[in-house]
N, C-alpha and C positions, 0 to 999 in steps of 0.2 A: 479539489479539496478546498483550498483557500479561495475565498472570494470576498465581496464587500461585506458580507455578514460577519467576517472575522472580528470586526470592531467590537462585537458584543461578547467575544470570548475573553472574559476577564476572570481571573482567578478569584474565587470567593474569599473575601478577607477573613471570614470566620474560620477558614480551614488552616490558617497559619499555625496555630497551636497543635492542631492534629498532626500536621506534617512534621513538626519538630519532634513529636512523640514517635512518629514512624521512623524517622531518621535514627533516633536513639535506639529503637528496638531492632531495626534491620529486617524483621520479618513479623508479619501479622497473621495469626492463625484464627480459624473460626471455632468458637466454642459453641456450647449448646443453648446459651441464653440469648435474650434480646428478641425484638420483634422480627419476624421473618417476612420477606417479600414473596408473595405467591408467584409461581411460574407454571408453565405448562407441565403435563406429566411425562414428557418425552425426554427430559434432560437429566440433570443431576439433583433435582429437588429445589426447594425454595431457597432464595438468596437470604443470607444472614447479614444484617447490617455490620459494617466494618467499625470497630471501636475507635480506629484512628481516622475515620471519616473520609476515606479515599475510594475503596474498591470493595463493593459487596460481592461475596462469592457463596457458592453452595457449602453446606455443612461438609467439613473434612478437607476443604481446599484452603490454601494459604498463599500469600504472595511475599516477595522480597523486593525491596527497592535496590536497584543496581546503580542508577545514575540519575543525576538531577541537574537542572539548569544552574550554571555557575560553578559546578564542581571543577576543581583543578584537574587538568589533563597532563599526561606524561610529557607532552611536547611544549608545555608552558602556557598553553591557552586554557580557556574555560569552556565547559560544555555549553554550546549555543542553544538557542530556543527553537521552537517549532519543529519538534521531533515528529517525523512522519513515517513513511514506509520503512521496512527493515527486513533483513534477512539473516539467517543463522547458518554458518558454515563450520564444518569440522576441520580443524587445522592439524589434527594428529598430535602426537606428544602430549596428550591429555589436556588440550586447549580447544575451545571453540571461540568464534568471533561473531559478534553482532555488528553488522554494517548498517548504520542508521542514517536515513536521510534527514536533512534539515531544510524546510520549505521557506528559506529566507529570501527576501527581496532586497534590492540594492540599498534601501533605506534602513535595513535592520542591522543590529550589532552582530558581528562575526564571532565574538567570543575571544578576540585577540587577533593580532596580525596574521595574515596568510602570506606565506613566503612566495608562492606562485599559484597560478590558476588559469582558467580558460579565458574569462572575460573581465573587462574593467568598465567602470563608469567614472568619467572625469579623472581618469588615471588611477583610480583606486580599484583593487580587485573586489568584485562583487562577492557577497558573503555566503551564498548558497553552497551546498556540497554535502559531504558525508563525514561522519565520525565512526571510528572503529572502537568497539569495546571488547577486549580480549579477556576471557574468563577461564578459570579452571573448570574443565568439563564436568567434574563430579561435585565440587563444592560451590561453584559459581563465585569463588573468590575473584575479585578484580585484579587482573595482572597488569593491565595498562589500558589506557584509552587516549586517542589522538585524532586529529583531523586527518582524513585520508583523501579528500577531494575538495577543491576550492574554485572560486571563479564562476560559479553557476548560479542560476536563478530558479527558485521554487522547485527544488528537488522533491517531488511529490511521492511517488512510489517507485516500484521497480521489480526486480525478481532475481532469485538466485539461479546461477547456471550449474549444469552437471559437472563442469570443469572447475568449480570452486571459485567463482567470482560473483560480484553483485552488479547488476545492471541498474543504474540510477537514472531517472528520467526527469527532464525539465518540463514542468507544466508552464511554459513561458515562451511562446513563439513571438518574441519581441526582439528589437534591435535598434540600430541608429535611427530608423525612421519612426519608431514608436516612442511616445513620451509619457506613457502611464506611470513610469518610475522616475520621471524627469528626464531631461536631455543628457546626453553624454555617454550612452552605451557605445562601446567600441566595435562590437561584433553582433551578429545575429545569434539568438538563443533559441531553444526549443529542440534539444537533441537528447540522445541517450549516450551515456558514458559507462565505461566498465571499470570497476575497482576490484583488483585481485584480493581474494580473501586473506592471503598471506602478506599483504602490504604491511610494511613496518613504519611507514611515514607517509607524508603527503605525496600522492602520485601525480604524474603528468596528466592533465585533463585533456583527453583527445576525444573529440565528438565523433560518434559513429554515424557519419552523414548519410550513408546508404540506407540506414534504418528509418530515414524520414525526419522531416522537421514539421512538428505539429504540437498540439496541446497535450503532450504526453502525460500519461498517468502511470500505468504499470506494465509489466512484461513477464512472461514465463517461457521456458524452453522445454520443448518435447525432447526428452533424453534419447529417444530412439532415432529421430530424424535430425535433430539439432535445429529445427525450425523455431523461430522466436515469434510469439504472439504478443501483440501490443494493443493497449486500450487508449482511448482519447476522451478526456473529460469535457465533453460538450453535448448540448442537447441534441445536436444533429451530427453526432460522430459516427464512425464506422469502426469495424474490427480489422486490424492489420495483421499480416503474416510476413515475416522476413525469412527468405531462404538464403542462407549464406553461401558464397562461392566455395568456401572451405569450412566444413563443420568445426565449430569451436574457435574459429578465428574470424570474428565479426568485423574486425578492422580491414579485412581484405575484400569487403564489399559483398554484394549479393542483390537479390530481387525483392522489392517491396510489393506486396499484394494487398488487396482488400476483399472482404468476404461477400459473396453473393449467395443468397438463400433462394433455392428454387420455389417459385410461386409466392414469394413474400419480399416486399421492398422496405417494410417498416416493422421493426420488432417492438416498438414502444407501447402499443396498445392504448394510446391516448384517445383515439377516436373509435373505440370498439375493440373487441378481442380479435384482432387480425391474426395473432399468433396464439394458438391454443396450448394450454398447459400439457406437458409431457407428450406432445406430438412431435415426432422426429421428422426433420426436413433435410433433404440433400443440400450439400454446400459445395460450391466451386469458388475459384479465386481468380481475380484479374490482376495482371501486372500493372503497376502505376509508373508513370514517367515523371520527370522533373521533381524528384522526391525531396529535394532541398527546399522546395516551395517558398521562395522569397515573399510571395503574396499570401502565405498562410491559407492556401485554398485546396489543400490536398483532399480533404474530405468532400468538398463540393465536386471536384472532378471525379472522385470515386463514385459518388452517388449518381452523377450524370451517366455513368456507365453501368449502373445497375446494382451497386453495392447497397447492402441493407443498412438502414438507419438504426442507430442504438442511442438510447437516451443516457448520456453521461456514463460512458464506459469507465469504470474505475478499477477495482481490484480484479486480479486474474491470478489463478494458481493452478499448477499441474497436479492432478491426482495420479492414480496408477496408470490408466489408459485413457484418461479423459481430462479435460480442463474446464474450469468454472470461471465465469465472467460475471462481475457484478455491475448492474446498471442502476445507478443511484436513484434516479427519478423516473424510471420506467414504470409501466403498469397503469391500469385504469385509475387507480387511486394516486398515482405518481409518488408512491412510497418506496418503490424499488422492485427490481427483478434480479434473478440469477439465471444465467444460461449455462447449459452443459454442451460442450463441443467435444465430439469423439473423432479424433483424426483417423483417417483411413490408412495413413502410412504407406500409400502406394498399392495396397492390396484391395481396397474398396473405397468408395467415395466417403469423404468427410460428411458428418451429420451433426445437426445442432437441434437442441430442444429447449423450450422454456422450462427450466427445472423448478422454479419457484417464483411466485408473484405475490407480494404482500397485499393483504386485504384490509389490514388495520395497523395503526401505529404500534399496537402492542405486539404484533408479530415481528415487525421489521420496519424501521423508520430511517430511510436514507442510509443504506449500507455503503461502505466504502472499501477499504482494504479487506481481503479475506484470505483464509488459508484452508487447506485440507488437513484435518487432523489425522494422526496415524490410524484411528479407527474408522475413517471415512466420513465422519461428520465434517460439516463446514463450520468455521468460526468466523463470524462477520463483524467487523468494527463499524459502529454507527457514527455518523457525522450529521446530526440534525441541523436544520436551518431555521431555527426559531429563536426568539429573543432569550428565552430560558431553555436550556437543553437538558435532556435526561438520557444521555448516551449509554448504550449497553454493548457488551459482546453478546451477539445472538448466535446460538447454535442452530444448525439445521441438520436433521438426520438424513441418512441416505434415501429414505422414502419421502423426504420433503416436509417433515414436521418441524416447525420452529420452536425454540425454547430459549429462555433467558439463561446465559451462563454467568454474566457478571454485569454489574452496574457501576458506572463511574460517577462519583458525587462532585467532581470538579466541573466547572463550567467550560468545558473544552471537549474536543473529540478524542476518540480512541483510534489508534493507528498502528500499523506495522506488526500485526499478529503473526507470529511464526513459532514453530516448534523446534526444540533442540533435537539433534540427530537421534538421540535415544528415546525421544518421545516423552521424556519425564516433565519437561518444562515448557510452558507456553510463555513466550516473551511478548510484551505489548508496550506501546508508548501512550502516554498522555501528551497531547500536542503542545499545549502552552499553559503554564510553564512546563518545560521538558521534564518528564518523568519516564524512566524505563524500568519496568518491573518484570519479575519472573513469577509465574503462577504454577503451582503444583498441587496434586491431590489424587484422589482415586479415579483416574481416567478409566472410562469404559473400554473394553477391548473388542 
């Protein structure tokens, strides 16, 4: 997600007054007036411009602002910046929690002192990690928010587990030998961490080393097998699978594997259509060794043994019996792809297909985080890499038809899309300055 182009992500100064109005109102609904933005016929209709100048939505949909950069938190800190991947977990007792990543680097503001965390730079705990937002499940009233993980770097995306936790992933295979953030890092970074949904305060930051050290992006868990699938945000990445020794106890180790596609070594389609749309390919997996990869060479070793190349694997999300993987820059136009992987679960071979490949920027332009909606549609967050961005939430139907669901008018990316357990609310972040909103409306069934 974050790269050198982040320097251009500046909040439009003209939107300050609009956000003041938004905060005052708490919720913005769509009326019938105003100029509409045309969309494809497969979604919820044209987008209606937001009178508060933040998020255009279809007729009948509205959003509510839940949390913003600098808001005071229950633990005495302030909401930090760079809100990224996010998951929603049912806590019971009428509460849900959003666990929100913050893709902070060692030079960023942490939003206040961090009592303890995983890593330091020059003796100071590095500021990346997660915050928890606990809400009333029916009204979305804010009950409390607090930092739940600290001492990490560039917590990009992750995934919710069936046992009620959030896997948060460092997109930062850096350490004492790397100086891109200056000298002084005490430990190697580039790990996955687990944050319990019912955490009440800052948790101990324990890296899940057996899950590998690489440029992590996102993760999802097959609820039937307990296997964890992981993506890597690099042009020459691979897709990983982690088989835990003990299901639901990832800290007890396991086997890390990489995906091999029968008859295909490159899914990117940069040099011709090597992977055809909607053609199903058999998949196998190879065990990887030396997974803590001090040289950050895990993907190279996997490819040398036949693993299939993926162009910037980013969002990944579990559907009913399949999972979807977003490749940000894959495809002949380099605008993005989505793969559908169907686990065999020991009964048949795994299979993968190219579910969608963008042919124009209007269809899909650099997809990032994604989630599967309760009705089976995909909701994809865009993160464009141009001087001026026009990022959308793109919907994709089960038959592969793209449509516009929302348009962000801030000069930043959308991230962290996830649904409430009852399917009523879609939560999503604006990256910087941090904004977390809840969207509701007449969802298709």
